[in-house]
C-alpha angles and dihedrals in degrees: 000000000000126000112220125209117300090219087074089072087068091054091047092050092048091048091053091048096043101043118354092178100060112107129171119210115163146137102238129195104232093227092060100030095103092056093042091052091048091057095047105040120092113258101247134142097275098034097118092048092047091047091051094047093049091047091051090054091048089050094048092049092047092050093047092053100031092241131151093195127048130189111234128190123178110174141157114234126201095174131030108284091204108016096178129064111261143147126237128236094229130093099245140348126201110209135183131167108214095187131015132012120348129235118283122226141176132236111230089246090060097046134090102196092191089071097051112113097007114145114261136185090228140014091265108124091183089066089062095043094243090147130029101213127026091206090057094063108119123219133197114232120240108275094020116131118214136178111219111206105214141189099276090061104108109254093012098082094118097035106054115147112264110222143157143184114268115253108258125217117211110282132052116028131216127256104212 
């Protein structure tokens, strides 16, 4: 886990205040990602620093996985994108919350995998027994960067990290 620059919280806050609807979701060639980000990000005080930090994360991810193209999503969220614990059918996801509450995740010792993905009448995972102890739910801090090893990672099919969006109260959103 890496902690990115705290000054990025200012950019995230300004983004949410200036244009809470702008979202970026693209497959970016690593060699042109810096320029592409520069064209799409909102022109605010810390834009260049934010652009540089995001590019560094793109570059790190690309080098780790020997990829020339990386999927990037930067989006404001006013409700939980994924309110229930789940795993993803990808190899690995890099995630950072630039503003607002960070992603929640479960240690294997606090998880009953048999309950993941079961239909529910609400978004309450505890009703299904997905986790054993509420107080043992882990949460990334704002600005923390994490690599989530998921089910398409060869040999990790049955051990993907169970995670969810934090439940959001009315008020400030998240910039994920």
